C-alpha positions as CSV (number, residue, x, y, z in Angstrom):
1,M,26.6,-20.4,1.6
2,T,23.1,-20.4,0.3
3,T,21.8,-17.0,-1.3
4,T,18.3,-16.3,-1.5
5,K,16.5,-13.8,-4.2
6,Q,13.4,-12.2,-2.5
7,T,11.4,-10.2,-5.1
8,V,9.6,-6.8,-3.8
9,T,6.4,-5.7,-5.9
10,I,5.8,-1.8,-5.9
11,L,2.2,-1.6,-7.0
12,R,1.0,1.9,-8.2
13,I,-1.8,3.4,-7.3
14,R,-4.2,2.1,-10.4
15,Q,-3.2,-1.6,-9.0
16,L,-3.4,-1.0,-5.3
17,S,-7.2,0.0,-6.3
18,K,-7.7,-3.2,-8.2
19,K,-6.1,-5.6,-5.7
20,L,-8.2,-4.1,-2.5
21,G,-11.3,-3.4,-4.3
22,M,-11.6,0.0,-3.1
23,S,-11.1,3.7,-5.4
24,R,-8.3,5.9,-5.3
25,S,-9.7,8.6,-3.1
26,W,-10.9,5.8,-0.4
27,I,-7.1,4.8,-0.6
28,Y,-6.0,8.4,-0.5
29,E,-8.1,8.9,2.5
30,K,-6.6,6.2,4.5
31,I,-3.2,7.7,4.1
32,N,-3.8,11.5,4.6
33,P,-3.6,12.1,8.4
34,D,-6.2,15.4,8.1
35,S,-9.2,12.7,6.6
36,P,-11.5,11.5,9.0
37,R,-11.0,8.1,7.3
38,Y,-7.0,8.2,8.2
39,D,-5.7,4.7,9.4
40,P,-2.4,4.9,10.9
41,S,-2.1,1.1,10.5
42,F,-2.4,1.6,6.2
43,P,1.0,1.3,4.7
44,K,2.7,4.0,3.7
45,P,3.6,4.7,0.3
46,I,7.4,5.0,-0.8
47,K,8.5,7.8,-3.2
48,L,9.3,6.3,-6.6
49,G,10.2,9.5,-8.2
50,A,9.6,13.5,-8.3
51,S,5.7,12.7,-8.5
52,A,5.2,8.8,-8.3
53,I,4.2,6.8,-5.2
54,G,3.8,3.0,-4.9
55,W,3.0,0.5,-2.2
56,I,4.9,-2.4,-1.5
57,E,2.6,-5.6,-2.1
58,H,3.8,-7.5,1.0
59,D,2.7,-4.7,2.9
60,I,-0.3,-4.3,1.5
61,D,-1.0,-8.2,2.1
62,Q,-0.3,-8.2,5.7
63,W,-2.2,-5.1,6.5
64,V,-4.7,-7.0,4.4
65,M,-4.3,-9.8,7.0
66,S,-4.6,-7.9,9.9
67,Q,-7.9,-6.6,9.0
68,L,-9.5,-10.0,9.2
69,V,-9.0,-10.6,12.6
């Protein structure tokens, strides 16, 4: 039996902003359904605590690749 250990990296807003080269406000507008810049295909954040959120890096990478097509 072979087991593979898969690492999941969670990006906080500062890391995500740096990775995408976009501002925090741009990211928040992408996830806000009331914003004219809302993008339903943009990965949803996950709740990390009472007031903390993060994004799964793999989901972000897939979204970026889908934007290149």
